[in-house]
MISE-350008 format. One record per atom (N, C-alpha, C): residue in three letters; x, y, z. Coordinates in steps of 0.2 Angstrom, whole numbers, padded with zeros to 4 digits, always signed. Layout:
// MISE-350008
ALAXYZ
...
//
This chain:
// MISE-350008
UNK-0108-0067-0056
UNK-0104-0066-0063
UNK-0101-0072-0064
UNK-0101-0075-0070
UNK-0098-0081-0072
UNK-0090-0079-0074
UNK-0086-0084-0073
UNK-0079-0083-0074
UNK-0078-0083-0082
UNK-0074-0078-0084
UNK-0072-0077-0091
UNK-0065-0075-0091
UNK-0061-0080-0094
UNK-0053-0079-0095
UNK-0052-0073-0099
UNK-0055-0072-0105
UNK-0054-0066-0109
UNK-0056-0060-0106
UNK-0062-0060-0102
UNK-0064-0053-0099
UNK-0059-0051-0094
UNK-0056-0056-0090
UNK-0051-0054-0085
UNK-0045-0052-0088
UNK-0043-0055-0094
UNK-0037-0053-0097
UNK-0038-0046-0100
UNK-0044-0044-0102
UNK-0045-0037-0105
UNK-0045-0032-0099
UNK-0048-0034-0093
UNK-0047-0030-0088
UNK-0040-0029-0085
UNK-0037-0034-0085
UNK-0030-0034-0083
UNK-0026-0029-0088
UNK-0027-0030-0094
UNK-0024-0026-0099
UNK-0025-0018-0098
UNK-0032-0017-0097
UNK-0033-0010-0095
UNK-0030-0007-0089
UNK-0030-0012-0084
UNK-0027-0010-0077
UNK-0019-0009-0078
UNK-0016-0013-0082
UNK-0009-0012-0083
UNK-0007-0006-0087
UNK-0011-0004-0092
UNK-0010+0002-0095
UNK-0011+0008-0091
UNK-0016+0008-0087
UNK-0017+0014-0082
UNK-0011+0014-0077
UNK-0009+0008-0074
UNK-0003+0008-0070
UNK+0003+0010-0073
UNK+0004+0009-0079
UNK+0010+0011-0083
UNK+0009+0018-0084
UNK+0004+0021-0086
UNK+0003+0028-0087
UNK+0004+0032-0081
UNK+0001+0030-0076
UNK+0002+0034-0069
UNK+0008+0032-0066
UNK+0012+0027-0067
UNK+0018+0025-0064
UNK+0017+0023-0057
UNK+0012+0019-0056
UNK+0010+0016-0049
UNK+0010+0009-0050
UNK+0010+0005-0044
UNK+0010-0002-0043
UNK+0003-0005-0046
UNK+0003-0010-0049
UNK-0004-0013-0052
UNK-0008-0015-0046
UNK-0005-0017-0040
UNK-0009-0020-0035
UNK-0015-0015-0032
UNK-0013-0008-0033
UNK-0018-0003-0031
UNK-0024-0003-0036
UNK-0023-0006-0042
UNK-0029-0006-0046
UNK-0032-0014-0046
UNK-0028-0019-0045
UNK-0030-0026-0045
UNK-0035-0026-0039
UNK-0033-0024-0033
UNK-0037-0025-0027
UNK-0045-0023-0028
UNK-0046-0016-0030
UNK-0053-0015-0031
UNK-0056-0018-0037
UNK-0053-0020-0042
UNK-0056-0024-0047
UNK-0058-0031-0045
UNK-0054-0034-0041
UNK-0055-0041-0039
UNK-0061-0040-0033
UNK-0061-0035-0029
UNK-0066-0035-0024
UNK-0073-0034-0027
UNK-0073-0030-0033
UNK-0080-0029-0036
UNK-0082-0035-0039
UNK-0077-0039-0043
UNK-0079-0045-0046
UNK-0081-0050-0041
UNK-0077-0051-0036
UNK-0079-0056-0031
UNK-0086-0055-0028
UNK-0087-0048-0026
UNK-0093-0046-0023
UNK-0099-0047-0027
UNK-0098-0046-0034
UNK-0103-0047-0038
UNK-0105-0054-0039
UNK-0100-0058-0039
UNK-0101-0065-0039
UNK-0104-0068-0033
UNK-0104-0064-0028
UNK-0108-0067-0022
UNK-0103-0072-0018
UNK-0097-0072-0018
UNK-0093-0076-0014
UNK-0093-0074-0007
UNK-0092-0079-0003
UNK-0091-0078+0004
UNK-0084-0076+0005
UNK-0083-0073+0011
UNK-0076-0070+0012
UNK-0073-0066+0007
UNK-0077-0062+0004
UNK-0075-0058-0002
UNK-0068-0054-0001
UNK-0067-0051+0006
UNK-0061-0048+0007
UNK-0055-0052+0007
UNK-0055-0058+0010
UNK-0050-0062+0010
UNK-0048-0065+0003
UNK-0053-0066-0001
UNK-0052-0068-0008
UNK-0049-0063-0012
UNK-0051-0057-0011
UNK-0048-0051-0014
UNK-0040-0050-0012
UNK-0039-0050-0006
UNK-0032-0049-0003
UNK-0028-0055-0006
UNK-0030-0061-0005
UNK-0025-0067-0007
UNK-0024-0067-0015
UNK-0029-0066-0019
UNK-0028-0066-0026
UNK-0024-0060-0028
UNK-0026-0054-0025
UNK-0022-0048-0027
UNK-0015-0048-0025
UNK-0013-0052-0020
UNK-0006-0052-0018
UNK-0002-0057-0023
UNK-0006-0062-0026
UNK-0003-0066-0031
UNK-0001-0062-0037
UNK-0006-0058-0039
UNK-0005-0054-0045
UNK+0001-0049-0043
UNK+0001-0046-0038
UNK+0006-0042-0036
UNK+0013-0045-0036
UNK+0013-0051-0034
UNK+0019-0055-0034
UNK+0022-0056-0041
UNK+0018-0057-0046
UNK+0020-0058-0053
UNK+0022-0051-0056
UNK+0019-0046-0054
UNK+0020-0039-0056
UNK+0027-0037-0053
UNK+0028-0038-0047
UNK+0034-0036-0044
UNK+0040-0040-0046
UNK+0039-0047-0048
UNK+0044-0050-0051
UNK+0046-0048-0057
UNK+0042-0046-0061
UNK+0043-0043-0068
UNK+0047-0036-0067
UNK+0045-0032-0062
UNK+0048-0025-0061
UNK+0055-0027-0059
UNK+0056-0031-0054
UNK+0063-0033-0052
UNK+0068-0035-0058
UNK+0065-0039-0062
UNK+0069-0041-0068
UNK+0071-0035-0072
UNK+0067-0030-0073
UNK+0068-0025-0077
UNK+0074-0020-0073
UNK+0073-0020-0067
UNK+0078-0016-0063
UNK+0085-0019-0063
UNK+0085-0026-0063
UNK+0091-0030-0063
UNK+0094-0028-0070
UNK+0090-0028-0076
UNK+0093-0027-0082
UNK+0096-0020-0083
UNK+0093-0015-0079
UNK+0095-0008-0080
UNK+0100-0007-0075
UNK+0103-0012-0072
UNK+0109-0011-0067
UNK+0107-0007-0061
UNK+0101-0007-0059
UNK+0099-0004-0053
UNK+0095-0009-0048
UNK+0100-0013-0045
UNK+0097-0019-0041
UNK+0101-0019-0035
UNK+0098-0021-0029
UNK+0101-0021-0023
UNK+0098-0027-0019
UNK+0102-0032-0020
UNK+0101-0039-0017
UNK+0100-0039-0010
UNK+0105-0036-0006
UNK+0105-0037+0001
UNK+0099-0033+0004
UNK+0098-0027+0002
UNK+0093-0023+0005
UNK+0086-0025+0003
UNK+0085-0027-0003
UNK+0079-0030-0005
UNK+0076-0036-0002
UNK+0081-0041-0001
UNK+0079-0047+0002
UNK+0078-0046+0010
UNK+0083-0042+0013
UNK+0082-0041+0020
UNK+0075-0038+0022
UNK+0073-0032+0018
UNK+0067-0029+0019
UNK+0061-0034+0018
UNK+0062-0038+0013
UNK+0056-0042+0011
UNK+0055-0048+0016
UNK+0061-0051+0019
UNK+0060-0056+0023
UNK+0057-0053+0030
UNK+0060-0047+0032
UNK+0057-0044+0038
UNK+0050-0042+0037
UNK+0048-0040+0031
UNK+0041-0038+0029
UNK+0036-0044+0030
UNK+0039-0050+0029
UNK+0035-0056+0030
UNK+0032-0056+0037
UNK+0035-0054+0042
UNK+0033-0053+0049
UNK+0027-0048+0049
UNK+0028-0043+0046
UNK+0022-0038+0045
UNK+0016-0041+0042
UNK+0017-0045+0037
UNK+0012-0049+0033
UNK+0008-0053+0038
UNK+0012-0057+0042
UNK+0009-0061+0047
UNK+0004-0058+0052
UNK+0007-0052+0054
UNK+0003-0048+0059
UNK-0003-0045+0056
UNK-0002-0042+0050
UNK-0008-0040+0046
UNK-0013-0045+0045
UNK-0011-0051+0043
UNK-0016-0057+0042
UNK-0020-0058+0048
UNK-0018-0057+0054
UNK-0021-0059+0060
UNK-0028-0054+0060
UNK-0026-0047+0058
UNK-0032-0043+0058
UNK-0036-0044+0052
UNK-0034-0046+0046
UNK-0038-0047+0040
UNK-0042-0053+0041
UNK-0040-0058+0045
UNK-0045-0064+0046
UNK-0049-0064+0052
UNK-0049-0058+0055
UNK-0053-0057+0061
UNK-0060-0055+0060
UNK-0064-0056+0064
UNK-0071-0054+0063
UNK-0072-0046+0062
UNK-0067-0042+0065
UNK-0067-0035+0065
UNK-0067-0033+0058
UNK-0063-0036+0054
UNK-0061-0034+0047
UNK-0066-0036+0042
UNK-0072-0032+0042
UNK-0078-0033+0038
UNK-0077-0030+0031
UNK-0081-0031+0027
UNK-0081-0028+0020
UNK-0081-0020+0020
UNK-0085-0018+0025
UNK-0085-0010+0026
UNK-0079-0008+0029
UNK-0076-0011+0033
UNK-0069-0009+0036
UNK-0064-0009+0031
UNK-0064-0014+0027
UNK-0059-0015+0021
UNK-0060-0010+0016
UNK-0066-0008+0015
UNK-0067-0003+0010
UNK-0065+0004+0012
UNK-0066+0005+0018
UNK-0064+0012+0021
UNK-0056+0012+0021
UNK-0053+0007+0024
UNK-0046+0007+0024
UNK-0043+0007+0017
UNK-0045+0004+0012
UNK-0042+0004+0006
UNK-0043+0011+0003
UNK-0049+0014+0004
UNK-0051+0020+0001
UNK-0046+0026+0004
UNK-0045+0025+0010
UNK-0040+0030+0014
UNK-0033+0029+0011
UNK-0031+0023+0010
UNK-0025+0021+0007
UNK-0024+0024+0000
UNK-0030+0023-0004
UNK-0029+0025-0011
UNK-0028+0033-0011
UNK-0032+0036-0007
UNK-0031+0044-0007
UNK-0024+0046-0005
UNK-0021+0042+0000
UNK-0014+0043+0002
UNK-0010+0042-0004
UNK-0011+0037-0008
UNK-0006+0035-0014
UNK-0007+0041-0019
UNK-0013+0044-0020
UNK-0015+0049-0025
UNK-0011+0055-0022
UNK-0011+0057-0015
UNK-0007+0062-0013
UNK+0000+0062-0014
UNK+0003+0056-0012
UNK+0010+0055-0013
UNK+0012+0055-0021
UNK+0008+0053-0025
UNK+0009+0053-0032
UNK+0009+0061-0034
UNK+0005+0065-0032
UNK+0005+0072-0034
UNK+0011+0076-0030
UNK+0012+0074-0024
UNK+0018+0077-0020
UNK+0024+0076-0024
UNK+0025+0069-0026
UNK+0031+0067-0029
UNK+0032+0071-0035
UNK+0027+0073-0039
UNK+0028+0077-0045
UNK+0030+0084-0044
UNK+0028+0086-0038
UNK+0029+0093-0036
UNK+0036+0094-0033
UNK+0039+0089-0030
UNK+0045+0089-0027
UNK+0051+0091-0031
UNK+0056+0094-0029
UNK+0062+0096-0032
UNK+0066+0090-0034
UNK+0066+0089-0041
UNK+0069+0082-0043
UNK+0077+0082-0041
UNK+0080+0087-0041
UNK+0087+0087-0039
UNK+0088+0085-0031
UNK+0084+0088-0027
UNK+0084+0086-0020
UNK+0083+0078-0019
UNK+0078+0076-0023
UNK+0076+0069-0022
UNK+0082+0064-0025
UNK+0084+0066-0031
UNK+0090+0061-0033
UNK+0096+0062-0030
UNK+0098+0067-0026
UNK+0104+0068-0023
UNK+0104+0066-0016
UNK+0098+0063-0014
UNK+0098+0060-0007
UNK+0102+0055-0006
UNK+0105+0054+0000
UNK+0109+0049+0002
UNK+0107+0045+0008
UNK+0109+0039+0009
UNK+0107+0035+0015
UNK+0109+0028+0015
UNK+0108+0024+0020
UNK+0109+0017+0020
UNK+0103+0014+0024
UNK+0103+0007+0023
UNK+0098+0004+0026
UNK+0100-0001+0031
UNK+0099+0000+0037
UNK+0102-0005+0043
UNK+0096-0010+0044
UNK+0098-0015+0048
UNK+0093-0020+0050
UNK+0087-0017+0054
UNK+0088-0012+0058
UNK+0082-0008+0061
UNK+0078-0005+0056
UNK+0081-0001+0052
UNK+0077+0002+0047
UNK+0073-0002+0042
UNK+0077-0008+0041
UNK+0073-0013+0037
UNK+0067-0016+0040
UNK+0068-0017+0047
UNK+0062-0020+0051
UNK+0056-0015+0050
UNK+0058-0009+0051
UNK+0052-0004+0051
UNK+0049-0003+0044
UNK+0053-0003+0039
UNK+0051-0002+0032
UNK+0047-0008+0030
UNK+0050-0014+0031
UNK+0047-0020+0029
UNK+0041-0022+0033
UNK+0041-0021+0040
UNK+0035-0022+0044
UNK+0029-0018+0042
UNK+0030-0011+0040
UNK+0025-0007+0038
UNK+0022-0009+0032
UNK+0027-0010+0027
UNK+0025-0013+0020
UNK+0021-0019+0020
UNK+0023-0024+0024
UNK+0020-0030+0025
UNK+0013-0030+0028
UNK+0013-0026+0033
UNK+0006-0025+0037
UNK+0001-0022+0032
UNK+0003-0017+0028
UNK-0002-0014+0024
UNK-0004-0019+0018
UNK+0001-0023+0016
UNK+0000-0028+0011
UNK-0005-0033+0013
UNK-0005-0035+0019
UNK-0009-0040+0021
UNK-0017-0037+0022
UNK-0017-0031+0023
UNK-0024-0028+0024
UNK-0027-0026+0018
UNK-0023-0024+0013
UNK-0025-0021+0007
UNK-0024-0025+0000
UNK-0020-0030+0001
UNK-0018-0034-0005
UNK-0014-0031-0010
UNK-0010-0026-0008
UNK-0005-0023-0012
UNK+0002-0025-0010
UNK+0007-0022-0013
UNK+0013-0024-0011
UNK+0017-0020-0006
UNK+0014-0015-0004
UNK+0016-0011+0001
UNK+0021-0005-0001
UNK+0023-0005-0007
UNK+0028+0000-0010
UNK+0026+0007-0009
UNK+0019+0009-0008
UNK+0017+0015-0007
UNK+0019+0018+0000
UNK+0020+0013+0004
UNK+0022+0015+0011
UNK+0030+0014+0011
UNK+0033+0009+0008
UNK+0040+0008+0009
UNK+0044+0013+0005
UNK+0043+0015-0001
UNK+0046+0020-0004
UNK+0047+0027-0001
UNK+0041+0030+0001
UNK+0041+0036+0005
UNK+0046+0035+0011
UNK+0045+0030+0015
UNK+0049+0029+0021
UNK+0057+0029+0019
UNK+0059+0025+0014
UNK+0066+0025+0012
UNK+0068+0031+0009
UNK+0064+0035+0005
UNK+0066+0041+0002
UNK+0066+0047+0006
UNK+0060+0048+0010
UNK+0060+0054+0014
UNK+0063+0054+0020
UNK+0063+0048+0023
UNK+0065+0048+0030
UNK+0072+0045+0031
UNK+0074+0040+0027
UNK+0080+0037+0027
UNK+0085+0040+0021
UNK+0082+0044+0017
UNK+0086+0048+0012
UNK+0090+0044+0007
UNK+0086+0039+0005
UNK+0089+0035-0001
UNK+0087+0038-0007
UNK+0091+0038-0012
UNK+0089+0041-0019
UNK+0082+0037-0021
UNK+0078+0040-0024
UNK+0071+0038-0026
UNK+0072+0031-0031
UNK+0077+0032-0035
UNK+0078+0026-0040
UNK+0080+0020-0036
UNK+0084+0021-0031
UNK+0086+0015-0026
UNK+0081+0013-0022
UNK+0077+0017-0019
UNK+0071+0016-0015
UNK+0066+0011-0019
UNK+0065+0013-0025
UNK+0060+0010-0029
UNK+0062+0003-0031
UNK+0069+0002-0032
UNK+0072-0004-0034
UNK+0071-0009-0028
UNK+0073-0007-0022
UNK+0073-0011-0016
UNK+0066-0013-0015
UNK+0062-0008-0015
UNK+0054-0009-0014
UNK+0052-0015-0018
UNK+0054-0015-0025
UNK+0051-0020-0030
UNK+0053-0027-0028
UNK+0060-0027-0026
UNK+0062-0034-0024
UNK+0059-0036-0017
UNK+0058-0031-0013
UNK+0055-0033-0006
UNK+0048-0035-0007
UNK+0045-0032-0012
UNK+0038-0034-0013
UNK+0037-0041-0016
UNK+0042-0043-0019
UNK+0042-0051-0022
UNK+0041-0055-0016
UNK+0045-0054-0010
UNK+0045-0058-0004
UNK+0039-0057+0000
UNK+0037-0051+0000
UNK+0031-0049+0005
UNK+0025-0052+0002
UNK+0024-0051-0005
UNK+0018-0053-0008
UNK+0018-0061-0008
UNK+0024-0064-0009
UNK+0024-0071-0009
UNK+0022-0074-0002
UNK+0025-0071+0003
UNK+0023-0073+0010
UNK+0016-0073+0011
UNK+0013-0067+0008
UNK+0006-0066+0009
UNK+0001-0071+0006
UNK+0002-0072-0001
UNK-0002-0077-0004
UNK-0001-0084-0002
UNK+0005-0086+0000
UNK+0006-0093+0002
UNK+0002-0094+0009
UNK+0003-0089+0014
UNK-0001-0089+0020
UNK-0008-0090+0019
UNK-0011-0087+0014
UNK-0018-0087+0013
UNK-0020-0093+0009
UNK-0015-0096+0006
UNK-0017-0103+0003
UNK-0020-0108+0008
UNK-0018-0107+0014
UNK-0020-0112+0020
UNK-0026-0109+0023
UNK-0029-0104+0021
UNK-0035-0101+0024
UNK-0042-0104+0020
UNK-0046-0107+0024
UNK-0052-0110+0021
UNK-0056-0104+0017
UNK-0058-0106+0011
UNK-0062-0100+0008
UNK-0068-0102+0004
UNK-0070-0109+0003
UNK-0076-0111+0000
UNK-0075-0110-0008
UNK-0081-0109-0011
UNK-0081-0109-0018
UNK-0077-0103-0021
UNK-0074-0104-0026
UNK-0070-0098-0030
UNK-0073-0096-0036
UNK-0071-0091-0039
UNK-0074-0088-0045
UNK-0072-0092-0051
UNK-0066-0095-0051
UNK-0064-0098-0058
UNK-0064-0106-0057
UNK-0064-0108-0050
UNK-0063-0115-0049
UNK-0056-0118-0049
UNK-0051-0113-0050
UNK-0044-0115-0049
UNK-0041-0111-0044
UNK-0042-0113-0038
UNK-0040-0110-0032
UNK-0037-0114-0027
UNK-0033-0111-0022
UNK-0031-0114-0016
UNK-0032-0110-0010
UNK-0035-0112-0005
UNK-0036-0107+0001
UNK-0041-0102-0002
UNK-0039-0095-0001
UNK-0042-0090-0004
UNK-0038-0086-0009
UNK-0035-0090-0013
UNK-0031-0087-0019
UNK-0033-0090-0025
UNK-0037-0086-0029
UNK-0040-0089-0035
UNK-0035-0088-0041
UNK-0031-0093-0042
UNK-0026-0093-0047
UNK-0029-0092-0054
UNK-0035-0095-0055
UNK-0038-0094-0062
UNK-0040-0087-0064
UNK-0042-0083-0058
UNK-0044-0076-0059
UNK-0037-0072-0060
UNK-0032-0074-0056
UNK-0026-0070-0055
UNK-0022-0070-0061
UNK-0021-0076-0064
UNK-0016-0076-0070
UNK-0018-0072-0076
UNK-0025-0072-0078
UNK-0026-0067-0084
UNK-0026-0060-0082
UNK-0027-0058-0076
UNK-0026-0051-0074
UNK-0019-0049-0074
UNK-0015-0054-0072
UNK-0008-0053-0071
UNK-0004-0052-0078
UNK-0007-0057-0083
UNK-0004-0057-0089
UNK-0006-0050-0093
UNK-0012-0049-0092
UNK-0015-0043-0095
UNK-0011-0036-0092
UNK-0010-0037-0086
UNK-0007-0031-0082
UNK+0000-0030-0085
UNK+0004-0036-0085
UNK+0011-0035-0088
UNK+0011-0032-0095
UNK+0007-0035-0099
UNK+0007-0033-0106
UNK+0005-0025-0106
UNK+0000-0023-0103
UNK-0003-0017-0103
UNK+0002-0012-0100
UNK+0006-0014-0095
UNK+0011-0010-0092
UNK+0016-0007-0097
UNK+0018-0011-0102
UNK+0023-0008-0106
UNK+0020-0002-0110
UNK+0014-0003-0113
UNK+0011+0002-0117
UNK+0009+0008-0113
UNK+0007+0007-0106
UNK+0006+0013-0102
UNK+0012+0017-0100
UNK+0018+0013-0099
UNK+0024+0017-0098
UNK+0026+0021-0104
UNK+0025+0019-0110
UNK+0026+0023-0116
UNK+0022+0029-0116
UNK+0016+0028-0115
UNK+0011+0034-0115
UNK+0013+0039-0109
UNK+0016+0036-0104
UNK+0018+0041-0098
UNK+0023+0046-0100
UNK+0028+0044-0105
UNK+0033+0048-0107
UNK+0030+0054-0111
UNK+0024+0053-0114
UNK+0022+0057-0119
UNK+0017+0062-0116
UNK+0014+0061-0110
UNK+0009+0065-0107
UNK+0012+0070-0102
UNK+0010+0076-0102
UNK+0012+0081-0097
UNK+0011+0079-0090
UNK+0015+0080-0085
UNK+0015+0077-0078
UNK+0008+0080-0075
UNK+0007+0086-0076
UNK+0001+0089-0073
UNK-0006+0086-0075
UNK-0006+0083-0081
UNK-0012+0080-0084
UNK-0013+0073-0080
UNK-0007+0070-0079
UNK-0006+0063-0076
UNK-0009+0064-0069
UNK-0007+0070-0065
UNK-0009+0071-0059
UNK-0017+0072-0058
UNK-0020+0076-0063
UNK-0027+0077-0063
UNK-0030+0070-0064
UNK-0028+0067-0069
UNK-0031+0060-0071
UNK-0031+0055-0066
UNK-0025+0054-0062
UNK-0025+0049-0056
UNK-0030+0052-0051
UNK-0030+0058-0049
UNK-0035+0060-0044
UNK-0042+0058-0046
UNK-0044+0059-0052
UNK-0050+0057-0055
UNK-0052+0050-0054
UNK-0047+0046-0057
UNK-0047+0039-0056
UNK-0048+0036-0049
UNK-0044+0039-0044
UNK-0045+0038-0037
UNK-0052+0039-0035
UNK-0054+0045-0037
UNK-0061+0046-0034
UNK-0066+0042-0037
UNK-0066+0040-0043
UNK-0071+0035-0046
UNK-0071+0029-0043
UNK-0065+0026-0042
UNK-0064+0019-0039
UNK-0066+0019-0032
UNK-0064+0024-0028
UNK-0067+0025-0021
UNK-0074+0025-0020
UNK-0077+0029-0024
UNK-0085+0030-0024
UNK-0088+0023-0026
UNK-0086+0020-0031
UNK-0088+0014-0033
UNK-0087+0008-0028
UNK-0081+0008-0024
UNK-0080+0003-0019
UNK-0085+0004-0013
UNK-0085+0011-0011
UNK-0089+0012-0005
UNK-0097+0011-0006
UNK-0099+0013-0012
UNK-0106+0012-0014
UNK-0108+0005-0014
UNK-0103+0000-0015
UNK-0105-0007-0016
UNK-0106-0010-0009
UNK-0103-0007-0004
UNK-0103-0010+0003
UNK-0108-0006+0008
UNK-0110+0000+0006
UNK-0114+0004+0010
UNK-0121+0005+0007
//
């Protein structure tokens, strides 16, 4: 597949709309999109190209999300930076696995598929939870809790190319009893540092020829930028649609989307 800036911009726009509609992180959609694109292009080390480039897309998306949280006066500097910096350790550990011979395309596809189904489960579960219980939760984040939360999020980020919010938010909300709004805000800021650590580390990984020709290591900036711009733009439209659609239809829609993506991902490697 030849590189096309406009095509990637359109794909990013669609992914952003879907992410906004379902209220999920864009990385969950950018990873399978990039994997299919890089795999179709016949790049070597498809998995590493996918993870590195998706982490850069996630970095841009998380930065935008944190700015919105700051403007809404829902911002927690200390907790977000603390978890993000400790999460960089989890990224380094995950990178050792991702760059090993064990982590083949098949292993990656299986891992991401299981993760995607977990995200779908949590999405549906969150919609069924009693909202009063969730919003009235209380708790604080210690260094130990930050290590566990950030470490888990960073490890998953390095293996799947996502920010790790799907792991960190449930840990903070369900186990450490933080209000969901606070957990999401802390996670957004932490993901900025986790994803930054991830793609910078992978910039030093030898990767060969890229899709766009504008790359460093296994991070294809030429492919990431149009996807990210499209994702940010589409996210605003998707968030507006989210407010207009019944929650139950969103749950069914996301479950169907998860199934389609997983089937496509697995069929391409098996």
